[in-house]
PLY file of the C-alpha trace (Angstrom):
ply
format ascii 1.0
element vertex 118
property float x
property float y
property float z
element edge 117
property int vertex1
property int vertex2
end_header
-5.71 52.26 26.54
-7.72 54.46 24.24
-8.04 58.21 23.82
-10.82 60.74 24.13
-9.80 63.45 21.66
-11.45 66.77 22.47
-11.75 69.58 19.97
-9.04 68.05 17.80
-6.37 69.57 20.08
-6.35 67.67 23.39
-6.13 63.92 24.04
-7.06 62.22 27.29
-6.19 58.60 27.96
-8.79 56.16 29.28
-8.94 52.39 29.54
-10.88 51.04 26.52
-13.81 49.67 28.55
-14.29 52.99 30.36
-13.96 54.87 27.07
-16.63 52.70 25.43
-19.09 53.50 28.21
-18.25 57.21 28.07
-18.83 57.13 24.31
-22.33 55.73 24.76
-23.27 58.09 27.63
-21.87 61.17 25.88
-23.50 60.12 22.62
-26.89 59.92 24.33
-26.52 63.53 25.52
-25.20 64.92 22.25
-27.92 63.16 20.27
-30.37 65.42 22.13
-28.16 68.50 21.48
-27.37 68.86 25.18
-24.18 70.48 26.47
-22.66 69.46 29.81
-19.44 69.07 31.79
-17.39 65.86 31.88
-15.06 65.69 34.87
-12.53 63.25 36.27
-9.55 63.05 38.58
-6.09 62.31 37.27
-4.09 59.60 39.04
-0.74 60.53 40.59
1.20 58.98 37.69
-0.54 61.45 35.34
0.18 64.50 37.48
-2.83 64.39 39.85
-5.46 67.11 39.82
-8.87 67.26 38.18
-10.05 67.93 34.65
-13.43 69.30 33.57
-14.40 69.74 29.94
-17.45 71.51 28.55
-18.89 69.13 25.98
-21.09 70.63 23.31
-22.51 69.29 20.03
-20.41 71.95 18.25
-17.07 70.63 19.55
-15.61 67.70 17.60
-14.91 64.54 19.61
-13.03 61.39 18.70
-13.02 58.16 20.68
-9.91 56.23 19.62
-9.65 52.69 20.98
-6.50 50.60 21.29
-8.26 47.23 21.30
-9.80 45.62 18.25
-12.89 44.21 20.00
-15.63 46.41 21.42
-16.40 45.54 25.06
-19.82 44.41 26.21
-21.73 47.46 27.40
-23.02 47.48 30.98
-26.39 49.29 30.79
-26.29 50.13 34.50
-22.95 51.91 34.12
-24.22 53.89 31.11
-27.43 54.82 32.94
-25.51 56.05 35.99
-23.15 58.12 33.82
-26.18 59.59 32.03
-27.91 60.31 35.35
-24.79 62.01 36.70
-24.63 64.18 33.58
-28.00 65.68 34.57
-26.56 67.01 37.85
-24.98 70.43 38.36
-21.55 68.73 38.47
-22.10 67.15 35.08
-20.94 63.71 34.00
-18.40 62.60 36.58
-16.31 59.71 35.30
-16.63 56.81 37.74
-15.62 53.17 37.58
-17.97 50.33 36.79
-17.89 49.23 40.43
-18.72 52.75 41.63
-21.61 52.92 39.14
-23.00 49.58 40.34
-22.80 50.77 43.98
-24.45 54.08 43.06
-27.30 52.24 41.28
-27.82 49.95 44.29
-27.92 52.96 46.61
-30.42 54.76 44.37
-32.64 51.67 44.21
-32.47 51.31 48.00
-33.39 54.98 48.48
-36.33 54.67 46.10
-37.59 51.53 47.83
-37.67 53.43 51.15
-40.04 56.09 49.79
-43.70 55.87 50.81
-45.82 54.33 48.05
-47.13 56.79 45.50
-44.20 59.24 45.84
-41.66 57.64 43.51
0 1
1 2
2 3
3 4
4 5
5 6
6 7
7 8
8 9
9 10
10 11
11 12
12 13
13 14
14 15
15 16
16 17
17 18
18 19
19 20
20 21
21 22
22 23
23 24
24 25
25 26
26 27
27 28
28 29
29 30
30 31
31 32
32 33
33 34
34 35
35 36
36 37
37 38
38 39
39 40
40 41
41 42
42 43
43 44
44 45
45 46
46 47
47 48
48 49
49 50
50 51
51 52
52 53
53 54
54 55
55 56
56 57
57 58
58 59
59 60
60 61
61 62
62 63
63 64
64 65
65 66
66 67
67 68
68 69
69 70
70 71
71 72
72 73
73 74
74 75
75 76
76 77
77 78
78 79
79 80
80 81
81 82
82 83
83 84
84 85
85 86
86 87
87 88
88 89
89 90
90 91
91 92
92 93
93 94
94 95
95 96
96 97
97 98
98 99
99 100
100 101
101 102
102 103
103 104
104 105
105 106
106 107
107 108
108 109
109 110
110 111
111 112
112 113
113 114
114 115
115 116
116 117
């Protein structure tokens, strides 16, 4: 398990693979000086509830990983996280499996559009 350290005062625990994908997706947004929400649900063992953070280029972030090897990055997962960050809800943290299903659904929806409208 690694940690997403927000504003040098709050730490949030994420599995290393998830954290690596969040790092890439968040980095893509911040590189363009974009601010946005990041939201996720806490599991019961962490007290339940939801967390939303306003992420801005002016707020320091640290991604601290427990493992010594960086995981292979799944481009689909990163793209879905990035796409979600463009919505009014902001970047909603979802699992790799949920991202893959979301991407399949989006591709299916786009393939059902009449030609010339995509």
